[in-house]
N, C-alpha and C positions, 0 to 999 in steps of 0.2 A: 362744762361751762367753757366757753371760748372767750378769751380776753384778747382784744385787738387794740393796739396802742401806737400812737405816734406822739411826738413832742416837738415843741418849738422853743427856741431860745434866742436871745439877742447876743450878738458879738459886735460890740460897738453899736452902730446904727443898723447893722445888717441882721435880718431875721434868718435863722438857720433852722430848717425842718429836718427832723430825723427820718430815717427809714421806718416803714411800718413793720411791726413785729406782732406775731400771733402765737399764742400758747393755748393749748387745750388742757384743762385740768379735770380729770375724772372725779366726779362727785356722786355719791349715793343720794345726797340731799343737800340743799342749800337754803339757808334762812337769811334773808336780807332785812336789816333794820336800818331805816333811814330817818334821821331826825334833823337834818340840815337842809336849808334851802340853798346852800352854796353849790353852784353847778359849774363855776368857772374860776380857776385860779389865775389871777392877772398880775401878781407881783411876787417877788421873792419873799419868802417867809410866811406866806399865806398857807393855811391848811384847813381841811374840813374839820369841824368840831367833832370831838370824840363822843360817841353815843353814851347817854346816861345808862347806868345799869342798876 
């Protein structure tokens, strides 16, 4: 699996964008469970809901 990430933040009124970073994680298998319609975090303190188990 390859994860490619960048981030943006606000410093006062200025938007600051991070450098892109990439990491490869060797996996034999990966199961993804998605139960949230949240696709964008727009404010401090927001998070994606934890999946029910």
